[in-house]
N, C-alpha and C positions, 0 to 999 in steps of 0.2 A: 561490479560497481554498485550492487544493491547493498543498502545499509539498513538494518533493522533498528528501529527506535525503541529504546527501553531495554532494561536488563533485569527486570523483575524475575526472581527465580521461580515464582509460581504465577505464570501468565494465565490470564483468563482467555476467553474465546475470541481474541482479536490480535491482529498483527499489524503494526504500523511500520511503513518502510519508505525509503526514498531511493532513487537511483542517481548517482553522481552525474551532474550536468543536465539533468532532465527535470523540468518543473513538474511538481506533483499533479497539478491540474491537467497538464497535457497528457501525462501518463495515464491518469485515471479516466480521462475522456476516451482515449483509445481502448483501454481495457473494457470500459462500459460498452463501446460499440461492438466489441467482440462477444457481448452477451454475458459478461461477468460483472455483477454488481459490487462496486467498491465505493468508498467515500473518499473525498479529498478535502484538504483544508487544514484548519487549526484545531478542529475538534474541541472547541471550548477551552483551549489551552494556549491561546496566543501569547500571553506573557512569558510562559516558560519556554515556548518555542523561540520567541525573540531572544530570550536570555542565552539559549544555546545555538543561536544562529540558524535555525531551521525555518525555511519558508513555509512549510506545510508538509503534510505526509499523505500517502495513500494508505487507506486502512481497509483491511479485509476482516470481516467478522464471521465467526463460525458458531454453530450450535450443534446440538446432539443429532439433528437430522441431516447434517451435511455428510456427504459420502467422500471417500478417498478419491473417487473419480472427479468430483467437483474441485477438490484441492489440486489435482493434477491439471485440470482445465485452467484454474487460476494461474498456476506456475507457467504453463505454456503461453497464456495471454500476456503475462508480465514479460516473459522473455521476448515474445514477438513485438510487443509495444516498445520495449526498450531498444530493440534492434532497429525499429522503424524511426525512432527519434534520435538515434546517434548519427 
């Protein structure tokens, strides 16, 4: 049920996503409580999100200092939070 938002062939250091049937704020709040910093909301793009029927997204940002282990922690937190909210 995870859906990535955006299809740019050359993505930068962030990933925006939603999980079907779960409000992004609820998902982001639980992920944050698990110690993983993500942002939720419109990200200064409310008109375009409204146009495409998106309530908001969860956004994870990455930089050169992030490790593969941190990405794996994010993935596990998203899976766990998604399971809790279904």
